[in-house]
DRENTITI-767503 format. One record per residue: residue number from 1; residue in one letter; x, y, z of N, C-alpha, C, O in turn. Coordinates in nm, 4 decimals, m for minus. Atoms other than C-alpha are relative to their C-alpha. Example, Ala and Ser with C-alpha at 12.3 -4.5 7.8 and 13.67 -1.06 7.14 Angstrom:
BEGIN
1, A, 0.0890, m0.1190, 0.0000, 1.2300, m0.4500, 0.7800, 0.0900, 0.1200, 0.0000, 0.1936, 0.1181, 0.0665
2, S, m0.0820, m0.1190, m0.0060, 1.3670, m0.1060, 0.7140, m0.0770, 0.1090, 0.0730, m0.0261, 0.2198, 0.0899
This chain:
BEGIN
1, M, 0.0856, m0.1189, m0.0004, m0.0005, 0.0009, m0.0003, 0.0878, 0.1222, 0.0001, 0.1969, 0.1236, 0.0572
2, D, m0.0728, m0.1272, m0.0007, 0.1100, 0.3524, m0.0646, m0.0530, 0.0842, 0.1133, m0.1320, 0.0357, 0.1942
3, M, 0.0345, m0.0909, m0.1106, 0.0641, 0.6536, 0.1673, m0.1504, 0.0256, 0.0097, m0.2017, 0.0494, 0.1190
4, S, 0.1435, m0.0335, m0.0027, m0.3003, 0.7081, 0.0679, m0.0859, m0.1210, 0.0402, m0.2078, m0.1088, 0.0523
5, G, 0.0758, 0.1172, m0.0421, m0.3995, 0.3544, 0.1707, m0.0422, m0.0875, m0.1166, m0.1068, m0.1903, m0.0963
6, R, 0.0321, 0.0796, 0.1170, m0.4381, 0.2266, m0.1862, 0.1059, m0.1090, m0.0199, 0.2238, m0.0875, 0.0083
7, A, m0.0934, 0.1070, 0.0291, m0.2803, m0.1028, m0.2824, 0.0789, 0.0351, m0.1260, 0.0263, 0.0968, m0.2186
8, D, m0.0822, m0.0197, 0.1201, 0.0083, m0.0886, m0.5305, m0.0571, m0.0882, m0.1125, m0.1044, m0.1997, m0.0906
9, F, 0.0505, 0.0748, 0.1140, m0.0919, m0.1956, m0.8769, 0.0938, m0.1165, m0.0338, 0.2159, m0.1007, m0.0369
10, V, m0.0766, 0.1176, 0.0453, 0.0200, m0.5450, m0.9809, m0.0666, m0.0490, m0.1291, m0.1842, m0.0853, m0.1300
11, G, 0.0484, 0.0564, 0.1263, m0.0183, m0.6505, m1.3435, 0.0393, m0.1460, m0.0048, 0.1527, m0.1817, 0.0271
12, Y, m0.0254, 0.1418, 0.0030, m0.0471, m1.0225, m1.3911, 0.0077, m0.0522, m0.1436, m0.0552, 0.0021, m0.2344
13, E, 0.0070, 0.0815, 0.1226, 0.0298, m1.2594, m1.6750, m0.0625, m0.1307, 0.0419, m0.0527, m0.1722, 0.1574
14, Y, 0.0774, 0.1207, m0.0302, m0.1754, m1.5760, m1.6998, 0.0460, m0.1153, m0.0846, 0.0914, m0.0970, m0.1976
15, K, m0.0367, 0.1227, 0.0717, m0.1045, m1.9323, m1.8018, m0.1037, m0.1073, 0.0329, m0.1347, m0.1320, 0.1495
16, D, 0.0929, 0.1121, m0.0129, m0.3535, m2.2140, m1.8596, 0.0683, m0.1252, m0.0519, 0.1306, m0.1231, m0.1581
17, I, m0.0547, 0.1288, 0.0481, m0.2423, m2.5781, m1.8843, m0.1090, m0.1043, 0.0176, m0.1892, m0.0970, 0.1107
18, T, 0.0922, 0.1127, m0.0109, m0.4455, m2.8907, m1.9448, 0.0878, m0.1252, 0.0158, 0.1763, m0.1511, m0.0657
19, I, m0.0834, 0.1150, m0.0325, m0.3005, m3.2073, m1.7908, m0.0856, m0.1186, 0.0425, m0.2065, m0.1055, 0.0614
20, N, 0.0663, 0.1159, m0.0579, m0.3886, m3.5575, m1.6757, m0.0171, 0.0222, 0.1482, 0.0621, 0.0924, 0.2111
21, Q, 0.0294, m0.0209, m0.1426, m0.5386, m3.5744, m1.3289, 0.1148, m0.0477, 0.0903, 0.1361, 0.0083, 0.1978
22, E, m0.1096, 0.0525, m0.0821, m0.2397, m3.7788, m1.2003, 0.1145, 0.1010, 0.0154, 0.1959, 0.0890, 0.1069
23, Q, m0.1111, m0.0965, m0.0006, m0.0079, m3.4828, m1.2730, m0.0325, 0.1276, 0.0773, 0.0480, 0.2207, 0.0780
24, E, 0.0423, m0.1224, m0.0658, m0.1955, m3.2267, m1.0668, 0.1038, 0.0532, 0.0992, 0.1441, 0.1692, 0.0907
25, S, m0.0977, m0.0442, m0.1021, 0.0478, m3.2115, m0.7742, 0.1330, 0.0402, m0.0629, 0.1941, 0.1395, m0.0233
26, L, m0.1271, m0.0288, 0.0669, 0.3518, m3.2203, m1.0020, m0.0005, 0.1409, m0.0594, 0.0957, 0.2157, m0.0420
27, F, 0.0041, m0.1306, 0.0651, 0.2411, m2.9129, m1.1953, m0.0283, 0.1130, 0.0974, 0.0313, 0.2201, 0.0856
28, I, 0.0267, m0.1060, m0.0968, 0.0974, m2.7147, m0.9059, 0.1239, 0.0288, 0.0831, 0.1614, 0.1446, 0.1013
29, D, m0.1232, m0.0180, m0.0793, 0.4076, m2.7721, m0.6935, 0.1128, 0.0569, m0.0866, 0.1855, 0.1469, m0.0446
30, G, m0.1082, m0.0412, 0.0880, 0.6417, m2.7284, m0.9897, m0.0124, 0.1447, m0.0434, 0.0851, 0.2194, m0.0348
31, Y, 0.0167, m0.1353, 0.0531, 0.4952, m2.4063, m1.1328, 0.0118, 0.1072, 0.1074, 0.0486, 0.2201, 0.0752
32, T, m0.0201, m0.0987, m0.1045, 0.4979, m2.2302, m0.7964, 0.1477, 0.0380, 0.0132, 0.1808, 0.1486, 0.0560
33, N, m0.1449, m0.0289, m0.0041, 0.8785, m2.2566, m0.8164, 0.0438, 0.0939, m0.1117, 0.1569, 0.1425, m0.1109
34, F, m0.0316, m0.0917, 0.1103, 0.8666, m2.0455, m1.1330, m0.0757, 0.1331, 0.0180, m0.0855, 0.2133, m0.0748
35, G, 0.0672, m0.1283, m0.0307, 0.6717, m1.7635, m0.9656, m0.1484, 0.0011, m0.0267, m0.2132, 0.1039, m0.0068
36, W, 0.1428, 0.0055, 0.0289, 0.3242, m1.8789, m1.0658, m0.0817, m0.0264, 0.1257, m0.0432, m0.1072, 0.2102
37, D, 0.0949, 0.0252, m0.1089, 0.0357, m1.8624, m0.8197, m0.1213, m0.0723, m0.0583, m0.1669, m0.0403, m0.1681
38, L, 0.1180, 0.0762, 0.0467, m0.2539, m2.1061, m0.8521, m0.1200, 0.0923, 0.0003, m0.1500, 0.1560, 0.1012
39, D, 0.1192, m0.0850, 0.0123, m0.5614, m1.9216, m0.9764, m0.1259, m0.0860, 0.0130, m0.2155, m0.0550, 0.0915
40, S, 0.1164, 0.0891, m0.0096, m0.8094, m2.2067, m1.0330, 0.0325, m0.1341, m0.0639, 0.1260, m0.1479, m0.1428
41, V, m0.0097, 0.1350, 0.0579, m0.8486, m2.5742, m1.1172, m0.1405, m0.0428, m0.0370, m0.2325, m0.0363, 0.0445
42, S, 0.1306, 0.0533, 0.0419, m1.1354, m2.7149, m1.3218, 0.0226, m0.1392, m0.0529, 0.1167, m0.1646, m0.1281
43, K, m0.0162, 0.1409, 0.0349, m1.1851, m3.0861, m1.3688, m0.1001, m0.0421, m0.1047, m0.2151, 0.0019, m0.1051
44, S, 0.0904, 0.0684, 0.0920, m1.3293, m3.2832, m1.6549, 0.0161, m0.1496, 0.0298, 0.0783, m0.1869, 0.1293
45, V, m0.0028, 0.1430, m0.0263, m1.3652, m3.6593, m1.6833, 0.1424, m0.0547, 0.0086, 0.1737, m0.1303, 0.1007
46, T, m0.1355, 0.0568, 0.0012, m1.0014, m3.7341, m1.7697, 0.1123, 0.1016, 0.0177, 0.2285, 0.0634, 0.0319
47, S, m0.1079, m0.0975, m0.0065, m0.8145, m3.4060, m1.7462, m0.0319, 0.1128, 0.0965, m0.1429, 0.1240, 0.1484
48, L, 0.0136, m0.1202, m0.0846, m0.7615, m3.0917, m1.5433, 0.0447, 0.1209, m0.0782, 0.1401, 0.1138, m0.1555
49, K, m0.0472, m0.1266, 0.0548, m0.7371, m2.7346, m1.6568, 0.0405, 0.0853, 0.1190, m0.0414, 0.1185, 0.2046
50, I, m0.0529, m0.0762, m0.1127, m0.5174, m2.5387, m1.4215, 0.0364, 0.1388, m0.0538, 0.0996, 0.1528, m0.1585
51, K, m0.0302, m0.1389, 0.0356, m0.4933, m2.1592, m1.4353, 0.0943, 0.0554, 0.1054, 0.0726, 0.0418, 0.2258
52, F, m0.0994, m0.0628, m0.0851, m0.1921, m1.9769, m1.2959, 0.0092, 0.1467, m0.0358, m0.0300, 0.1888, m0.1446
53, K, m0.0303, m0.1400, 0.0276, m0.0985, m1.6112, m1.2631, 0.1274, 0.0351, 0.0738, 0.1623, m0.0258, 0.1750
54, R, m0.1194, m0.0508, m0.0695, 0.2180, m1.4238, m1.1742, 0.0222, 0.1458, m0.0410, m0.0252, 0.1923, m0.1447
55, D, m0.0298, m0.1418, 0.0211, 0.3421, m1.0689, m1.1527, 0.0776, 0.0164, m0.1312, 0.1769, m0.0526, m0.1542
56, R, m0.0673, m0.0236, 0.1270, 0.4415, m0.9382, m1.4954, 0.1420, 0.0530, 0.0175, 0.2276, 0.0334, m0.0688
57, K, m0.1283, m0.0636, m0.0242, 0.7352, m0.7562, m1.3442, 0.0897, m0.0828, 0.0905, 0.1799, m0.0287, 0.1544
58, I, m0.0799, 0.0857, m0.0864, 0.8811, m1.0549, m1.1611, 0.1475, 0.0056, m0.0420, 0.1801, 0.0062, m0.1607
59, R, m0.1434, m0.0029, 0.0292, 1.2594, m1.0422, m1.1322, 0.0432, m0.1333, m0.0603, m0.0167, m0.2371, m0.0321
60, N, m0.0567, 0.1189, 0.0629, 1.4633, m1.2910, m1.3384, m0.1006, m0.0748, m0.0881, m0.0941, m0.1970, m0.1018
61, K, 0.1065, 0.0621, 0.0787, 1.1632, m1.3522, m1.5648, 0.0546, m0.0842, m0.1176, 0.0035, m0.1928, m0.1446
62, A, m0.0542, 0.0728, 0.1155, 1.3720, m1.4606, m1.8650, 0.0594, m0.1334, 0.0428, 0.0355, m0.2355, m0.0218
63, E, m0.0603, 0.1235, m0.0487, 1.5687, m1.7177, m1.6656, m0.1072, m0.0943, 0.0542, m0.0994, m0.2152, 0.0324
64, L, 0.1089, 0.0847, m0.0509, 1.2525, m1.8431, m1.4900, m0.0782, m0.0648, m0.1161, m0.1194, m0.1805, m0.1077
65, T, 0.0711, 0.0546, 0.1156, 1.0843, m1.8867, m1.8278, 0.0830, m0.1110, m0.0674, 0.0292, m0.2135, m0.1092
66, R, m0.0883, 0.1017, 0.0567, 1.3851, m2.0770, m1.9612, m0.0031, m0.1283, 0.0827, m0.0128, m0.2379, 0.0274
67, L, 0.0039, 0.1145, m0.0890, 1.3862, m2.3062, m1.6573, m0.1370, m0.0683, m0.0059, m0.1456, m0.1908, 0.0028
68, Q, 0.1335, 0.0555, 0.0115, 1.0096, m2.3517, m1.6893, m0.0112, m0.0866, m0.1271, m0.0705, m0.1944, m0.1241
69, R, 0.0003, 0.0772, 0.1234, 1.0552, m2.4675, m2.0503, 0.0768, m0.1311, 0.0179, 0.0381, m0.2349, m0.0358
70, Q, m0.0788, 0.1208, m0.0291, 1.3175, m2.7129, m1.9288, m0.0831, m0.0962, 0.0848, m0.0811, m0.2171, 0.0615
71, F, 0.0911, 0.0788, m0.0837, 1.0715, m2.8357, m1.6639, m0.1046, m0.0695, m0.0875, m0.1261, m0.1902, m0.0759
72, D, 0.1046, 0.0544, 0.0864, 0.7973, m2.8818, m1.9258, 0.0559, m0.1071, m0.0939, m0.0092, m0.2091, m0.1166
73, A, m0.0622, 0.0985, 0.0883, 1.0346, m3.0655, m2.1625, 0.0309, m0.1294, 0.0758, 0.0162, m0.2391, 0.0219
74, C, m0.0333, 0.1174, m0.0838, 1.1405, m3.2982, m1.8809, m0.1290, m0.0799, 0.0271, m0.1287, m0.2028, 0.0193
75, V, 0.1290, 0.0671, m0.0248, 0.7749, m3.3764, m1.7979, m0.0459, m0.0704, m0.1279, m0.0955, m0.1829, m0.1216
76, D, 0.0370, 0.0631, 0.1281, 0.7081, m3.4451, m2.1702, 0.0821, m0.1275, m0.0221, 0.0282, m0.2297, m0.0646
77, E, m0.0850, 0.1187, 0.0151, 1.0043, m3.6851, m2.1788, m0.0460, m0.1131, 0.0917, m0.0443, m0.2300, 0.0531
78, M, 0.0490, 0.1012, m0.0943, 0.8687, m3.8639, m1.8726, m0.1286, m0.0649, m0.0521, m0.1474, m0.1858, m0.0379
79, E, 0.1243, 0.0537, 0.0586, 0.5284, m3.9031, m2.0427, 0.0318, m0.0945, m0.1161, m0.0311, m0.1994, m0.1303
80, Q, m0.0407, 0.0854, 0.1131, 0.6982, m4.0455, m2.3544, 0.0601, m0.1312, 0.0519, 0.0326, m0.2385, m0.0018
81, L, m0.0561, 0.1224, m0.0610, 0.8947, m4.2895, m2.1392, m0.1103, m0.0903, 0.0513, m0.1062, m0.2117, 0.0312
82, E, 0.1106, 0.0779, m0.0560, 0.5760, m4.3995, m1.9661, m0.0776, m0.0712, m0.1120, m0.1144, m0.1879, m0.0986
83, R, 0.0712, 0.0591, 0.1130, 0.4031, m4.4581, m2.3011, 0.0837, m0.1109, m0.0663, 0.0287, m0.2106, m0.1131
84, S, m0.0874, 0.0954, 0.0699, 0.7047, m4.6470, m2.4409, 0.0016, m0.1355, 0.0695, 0.0391, m0.2346, 0.0068
85, K, 0.0060, 0.1263, m0.0699, 0.6613, m4.9170, m2.1756, m0.0892, m0.0974, m0.0752, m0.0559, m0.2149, m0.0903
86, K, 0.0978, 0.0872, 0.0648, 0.3618, m5.0521, m2.3619, 0.0230, m0.0181, m0.1491, m0.0169, m0.1201, m0.2053
87, T, m0.0086, 0.0018, 0.1448, 0.4572, m4.9749, m2.7215, 0.0685, m0.1256, m0.0535, 0.0101, m0.1977, m0.1343
88, T, m0.0751, 0.1168, 0.0498, 0.7215, m5.2440, m2.7817, m0.0735, m0.1301, 0.0326, m0.0845, m0.2192, m0.0517
89, A, 0.0709, 0.1218, m0.0409, 0.5284, m5.5052, m2.5878, m0.1243, m0.0227, m0.0855, m0.1545, m0.1361, m0.1227
90, R, 0.1186, 0.0120, 0.0845, 0.2144, m5.4334, m2.7885, 0.0342, m0.0431, m0.1413, m0.0310, m0.1311, m0.1975
91, I, m0.0405, 0.0334, 0.1372, 0.3915, m5.4481, m3.1243, 0.0353, m0.1489, m0.0109, m0.0106, m0.2172, m0.1025
92, V, m0.0385, 0.1401, 0.0019, 0.5460, m5.7864, m3.0443, m0.1224, m0.0896, 0.0191, m0.1391, m0.1874, m0.0538
93, A, 0.1191, 0.0824, m0.0257, 0.2189, m5.9263, m2.9025, m0.0938, m0.0004, m0.1196, m0.1470, m0.1053, m0.1561
94, Y, 0.0881, m0.0056, 0.1179, 0.0159, m5.8045, m3.2018, 0.0598, m0.0806, m0.1162, m0.0130, m0.1474, m0.1896
95, G, m0.0656, 0.0750, 0.1045, 0.2739, m5.9535, m3.4387, m0.0167, m0.1500, 0.0152, m0.0461, m0.2210, m0.0809
96, I, 0.0187, 0.1418, m0.0267, 0.2580, m6.2926, m3.2733, m0.1459, m0.0403, m0.0212, m0.1737, m0.1459, m0.0781
97, A, 0.1427, 0.0292, 0.0185, m0.1230, m6.2785, m3.2677, m0.0379, m0.0024, m0.1483, m0.1220, m0.0820, m0.1900
98, L, 0.0269, m0.0006, 0.1434, m0.1259, m6.1937, m3.6379, 0.0462, m0.1287, m0.0657, m0.0241, m0.1841, m0.1502
99, V, m0.0505, 0.1262, 0.0503, 0.0898, m6.4970, m3.7155, m0.0964, m0.1141, 0.0405, m0.1258, m0.2027, m0.0398
100, G, 0.0949, 0.1002, m0.0448, m0.1492, m6.7075, m3.5067, m0.1297, 0.0038, m0.0792, m0.1855, m0.1005, m0.1131
101, T, 0.1221, m0.0144, 0.0773, m0.4483, m6.5702, m3.6922, 0.0175, m0.0519, m0.1414, m0.0716, m0.1167, m0.1963
102, I, m0.0283, 0.0525, 0.1338, m0.2860, m6.6453, m4.0265, 0.0049, m0.1524, 0.0034, m0.0465, m0.2187, m0.0867
103, G, m0.0022, 0.1470, m0.0147, m0.2173, m6.9996, m3.9047, m0.1392, m0.0595, 0.0094, m0.1694, m0.1611, m0.0532
104, M, 0.1392, 0.0485, m0.0126, m0.5805, m7.0423, m3.8030, m0.0754, 0.0115, m0.1286, m0.1533, m0.0777, m0.1620
105, A, 0.0682, m0.0167, 0.1279, m0.7039, m6.9065, m4.1339, 0.0445, m0.1097, m0.0976, m0.0373, m0.1685, m0.1683
106, C, m0.0499, 0.1062, 0.0882, m0.4807, m7.1480, m4.3219, m0.0550, m0.1367, 0.0430, m0.0839, m0.2218, m0.0411
107, S, 0.0566, 0.1248, m0.0489, m0.6063, m7.4293, m4.0987, m0.1455, m0.0156, m0.0462, m0.1858, m0.1242, m0.0877
108, V, 0.1408, 0.0053, 0.0414, m0.9699, m7.3439, m4.1794, m0.0075, m0.0275, m0.1522, m0.0889, m0.1084, m0.1966
109, F, 0.0007, 0.0253, 0.1452, m0.8931, m7.3291, m4.5553, 0.0396, m0.1453, m0.0307, m0.0165, m0.2091, m0.1198
110, A, m0.0424, 0.1382, 0.0237, m0.7127, m7.6629, m4.5330, m0.1117, m0.0995, 0.0335, m0.1312, m0.1967, m0.0395
111, V, 0.1072, 0.0899, m0.0393, m1.0046, m7.8293, m4.3514, m0.1144, 0.0056, m0.1014, m0.1755, m0.0971, m0.1309
112, T, 0.1071, m0.0106, 0.1018, m1.2551, m7.6972, m4.6069, 0.0405, m0.0647, m0.1309, m0.0440, m0.1014, m0.2126
113, S, m0.0489, 0.0682, 0.1208, m1.0341, m7.8437, m4.8779, 0.0140, m0.1501, 0.0222, 0.0507, m0.2236, m0.0695
114, G, m0.0077, 0.1404, m0.0326, m1.0414, m8.1794, m4.7020, 0.1400, m0.0472, 0.0374, 0.1653, m0.1677, 0.0398
115, L, m0.1363, 0.0335, m0.0369, m0.6743, m8.1685, m4.5988, 0.0157, 0.0087, 0.1528, 0.0689, 0.1060, 0.2063
116, I, 0.0034, m0.0002, m0.1471, m0.7100, m8.2645, m4.2309, 0.1406, 0.0090, 0.0598, 0.1634, 0.0854, 0.1536
117, T, m0.1361, m0.0026, m0.0538, m0.3400, m8.3299, m4.1710, 0.0624, 0.1377, m0.0111, 0.1241, 0.1858, 0.0840
118, L, m0.0517, m0.1345, 0.0188, m0.2412, m7.9943, m4.3153, m0.0712, 0.0993, 0.0923, m0.0106, 0.1940, 0.1423
119, S, 0.0783, m0.0858, m0.0898, m0.5187, m7.8324, m4.1122, 0.0562, m0.0040, 0.1422, 0.0675, 0.0991, 0.2085
120, I, m0.0560, 0.0164, m0.1344, m0.3716, m7.9726, m3.7900, 0.1390, 0.0676, 0.0074, 0.1735, 0.1290, 0.1084
121, I, m0.1349, m0.0609, 0.0038, m0.0225, m7.8560, m3.8900, m0.0129, 0.1535, 0.0113, 0.0648, 0.2170, 0.0826
122, F, 0.0212, m0.1447, m0.0097, m0.1533, m7.4996, m3.9385, m0.0646, 0.0417, 0.1312, m0.0383, 0.1515, 0.1804
123, A, 0.0716, m0.0335, m0.1234, m0.3737, m7.5100, m3.6262, 0.0925, 0.0143, 0.1182, 0.0679, 0.0968, 0.2062
124, I, m0.0918, m0.0025, m0.1144, m0.0819, m7.5729, m3.3897, 0.0634, 0.1396, 0.0159, 0.0531, 0.1986, 0.1235
125, P, m0.0535, m0.1352, m0.0196, 0.1008, m7.2435, m3.4594, m0.1113, 0.1038, 0.0155, m0.0911, 0.2085, 0.0770
126, G, 0.1121, m0.0915, m0.0167, m0.2410, m7.0780, m3.4838, m0.0417, 0.0151, 0.1454, m0.0591, 0.1261, 0.1958
127, V, 0.0373, m0.0041, m0.1418, m0.3357, m7.1732, m3.1303, 0.1101, 0.0621, 0.0848, 0.0836, 0.1431, 0.1736
128, L, m0.1124, m0.0598, m0.0740, 0.0112, m7.0906, m3.0002, 0.0074, 0.1513, m0.0228, 0.0384, 0.2280, 0.0684
129, G, m0.0019, m0.1427, 0.0307, m0.0086, m6.7562, m3.1770, m0.1082, 0.0790, 0.0706, m0.0993, 0.2014, 0.0811
130, W, 0.1045, m0.0658, m0.0776, m0.3205, m6.6783, m2.9818, 0.0253, m0.0070, 0.1505, m0.0287, 0.0740, 0.2258
131, L, m0.0289, 0.0127, m0.1408, m0.1862, m6.7922, m2.6466, 0.1266, 0.0762, 0.0454, 0.1297, 0.1352, 0.1534
132, I, m0.1287, m0.0594, m0.0367, 0.1692, m6.6597, m2.6469, m0.0015, 0.1531, 0.0165, 0.0709, 0.2043, 0.1018
133, P, m0.0070, m0.1465, m0.0115, 0.0956, m6.2856, m2.6967, m0.0209, 0.0534, 0.1420, 0.0466, 0.1479, 0.1830
134, Y, 0.0227, m0.0479, m0.1356, m0.0405, m6.2437, m2.3445, 0.1269, m0.0102, 0.0843, 0.1630, 0.0838, 0.1550
135, F, m0.1193, 0.0216, m0.0818, 0.2729, m6.3902, m2.1865, 0.1184, 0.0847, m0.0499, 0.1963, 0.1368, 0.0299
136, S, m0.1098, m0.0832, 0.0530, 0.5134, m6.2093, m2.4217, m0.0225, 0.1453, 0.0355, 0.0730, 0.2166, 0.0661
137, Y, 0.0288, m0.1387, m0.0362, 0.3370, m5.8795, m2.3535, 0.0388, 0.0255, 0.1453, 0.1052, 0.1248, 0.1751
138, K, m0.0311, m0.0175, m0.1420, 0.3664, m5.9245, m1.9765, 0.1503, 0.0026, 0.0235, 0.2008, 0.0869, 0.0976
139, K, m0.1445, 0.0096, m0.0182, 0.7326, m6.0244, m1.9986, 0.0718, 0.1254, m0.0535, 0.1566, 0.1826, 0.0150
140, L, m0.0626, m0.1174, 0.0582, 0.8332, m5.7406, m2.2303, m0.0357, 0.1267, 0.0755, 0.0492, 0.2139, 0.0936
141, Y, 0.0426, m0.1170, m0.0774, 0.6293, m5.4856, m2.0328, 0.0802, 0.0089, 0.1320, 0.1248, 0.1170, 0.1702
142, Q, m0.0765, m0.0010, m0.1237, 0.8036, m5.5890, m1.7086, 0.1456, 0.0368, m0.0244, 0.2045, 0.1117, 0.0536
143, K, m0.1395, m0.0302, 0.0326, 1.1469, m5.5737, m1.8723, 0.0146, 0.1478, m0.0308, 0.1073, 0.2117, 0.0191
144, K, m0.0060, m0.1415, 0.0375, 1.0788, m5.2286, m2.0211, m0.0248, 0.0905, 0.1219, 0.0359, 0.1969, 0.1344
145, T, 0.0284, m0.0755, m0.1217, 0.9374, m5.1053, m1.6897, 0.1252, 0.0097, 0.0869, 0.1550, 0.1154, 0.1425
146, A, m0.1233, m0.0009, m0.0796, 1.2587, m5.2055, m1.5121, 0.1024, 0.0958, m0.0621, 0.1702, 0.1691, 0.0097
147, E, m0.0947, m0.0931, 0.0651, 1.4668, m5.0174, m1.7715, m0.0414, 0.1449, 0.0193, 0.0423, 0.2312, 0.0459
148, I, 0.0503, m0.1373, m0.0033, 1.2484, m4.7093, m1.7621, m0.0005, 0.0569, 0.1416, 0.0101, 0.1782, 0.1594
149, T, m0.0004, m0.0462, m0.1401, 1.2362, m4.6910, m1.3813, 0.1272, 0.0799, 0.0300, 0.1220, 0.1826, 0.0977
150, I, m0.1267, m0.0683, m0.0219, 1.6024, m4.5899, m1.3793, m0.0027, 0.1374, m0.0695, 0.0388, 0.2374, m0.0110
151, L, 0.0085, m0.1278, 0.0728, 1.5429, m4.3206, m1.6450, m0.0987, 0.0959, 0.0663, m0.0749, 0.2166, 0.0709
152, M, 0.0993, m0.0855, m0.0657, 1.2341, m4.1929, m1.4617, 0.0583, 0.0611, 0.1291, 0.0301, 0.1764, 0.1618
153, D, m0.0658, m0.0529, m0.1197, 1.4382, m4.1560, m1.1416, 0.0940, 0.1150, m0.0357, 0.1006, 0.2153, 0.0353
154, Q, m0.0878, m0.1080, 0.0464, 1.6923, m3.9487, m1.3344, m0.0791, 0.1233, m0.0384, m0.0396, 0.2354, m0.0063
155, K, 0.0848, m0.1135, 0.0394, 1.4167, m3.7320, m1.4808, m0.0606, 0.0680, 0.1222, m0.0713, 0.1906, 0.1249
156, N, 0.0523, m0.0595, m0.1217, 1.2641, m3.6809, m1.1362, 0.1065, 0.0849, 0.0706, 0.0771, 0.1912, 0.1252
157, E, m0.1107, m0.0757, m0.0596, 1.6041, m3.5691, m1.0085, 0.0229, 0.1299, m0.0801, 0.0495, 0.2356, m0.0228
158, E, m0.0166, m0.1197, 0.0849, 1.6327, m3.3298, m1.3050, m0.1095, 0.1016, 0.0282, m0.0828, 0.2217, 0.0335
159, L, 0.1103, m0.0898, m0.0353, 1.2884, m3.1858, m1.2232, 0.0270, 0.0691, 0.1328, 0.0023, 0.1888, 0.1477
160, Y, m0.0325, m0.0571, m0.1301, 1.3984, m3.1352, m0.8648, 0.1053, 0.1101, m0.0122, 0.0915, 0.2178, 0.0458
161, E, m0.1082, m0.0995, 0.0134, 1.7174, m2.9546, m0.9669, m0.0474, 0.1269, m0.0716, m0.0125, 0.2378, m0.0311
162, V, 0.0510, m0.1167, 0.0754, 1.5403, m2.7271, m1.2192, m0.0913, 0.0818, 0.0925, m0.0809, 0.2044, 0.0973
163, S, 0.0919, m0.0719, m0.0901, 1.2687, m2.6407, m0.9641, 0.0762, 0.0701, 0.1111, 0.0422, 0.1822, 0.1489
164, K, m0.0805, m0.0584, m0.1083, 1.5274, m2.5770, m0.6927, 0.0725, 0.1256, m0.0501, 0.0765, 0.2280, 0.0180
165, K, m0.0698, m0.1155, 0.0593, 1.7275, m2.3465, m0.9238, m0.0967, 0.1166, m0.0228, m0.0644, 0.2317, 0.0066
166, A, 0.0991, m0.1042, 0.0280, 1.4126, m2.1568, m1.0274, m0.0474, 0.0623, 0.1306, m0.0627, 0.1841, 0.1393
167, N, 0.0469, m0.0551, m0.1288, 1.2951, m2.1207, m0.6679, 0.1028, 0.0922, 0.0590, 0.0666, 0.1896, 0.1250
168, G, m0.1074, m0.0873, m0.0510, 1.6321, m1.9680, m0.5790, 0.0001, 0.1363, m0.0678, 0.0551, 0.2319, m0.0132
169, L, 0.0065, m0.1285, 0.0726, 1.5655, m1.6925, m0.8367, m0.1165, 0.0886, 0.0435, m0.1200, 0.2077, 0.0127
170, L, 0.1195, m0.0766, m0.0411, 1.2348, m1.5861, m0.6805, 0.0336, 0.0941, 0.1135, 0.1169, 0.0623, 0.1984
171, P, m0.0196, m0.0931, m0.1113, 1.2237, m1.2830, m0.4532, m0.0516, m0.0605, 0.1301, m0.1544, m0.1282, 0.1324
172, K, 0.0368, 0.0592, m0.1287, 1.2065, m1.3778, m0.0894, m0.0902, 0.0917, 0.0786, m0.1311, 0.0577, 0.1896
């Protein structure tokens, strides 16, 4: 407040982000380290829209913005890592299932042509091709999860360091 009792003018800039509900704490806690104040949160079925505001004249704004971009990039990389857990496992499982389906189709064509022996020969890989994908998916998913856990820990440490550096630039 100034001498007349009026509050000093503060001009704000605003930022809206839409995220998954699981990321709410990460972004609210993280963005406060870049000088943003939580304005509001609105929820939909699968996502959240979070509104932030901060003083337009905040000190070290350029460096805070650079660090915030680094924070956002790190979060994006973490999301990509999380998605990659399933990608390879799905591709392999779908490939095996496709081979199984082709085997079953060949078996059906062979039986309709009266070639029972050939039908049985095609049915064996067909059935296996329908059973194996589940187990291969689980095994590959677990293997990829173990690999990614190490990378996720590194990314979490990077988020911590970026947030700590940004928080140190904020006025006390």
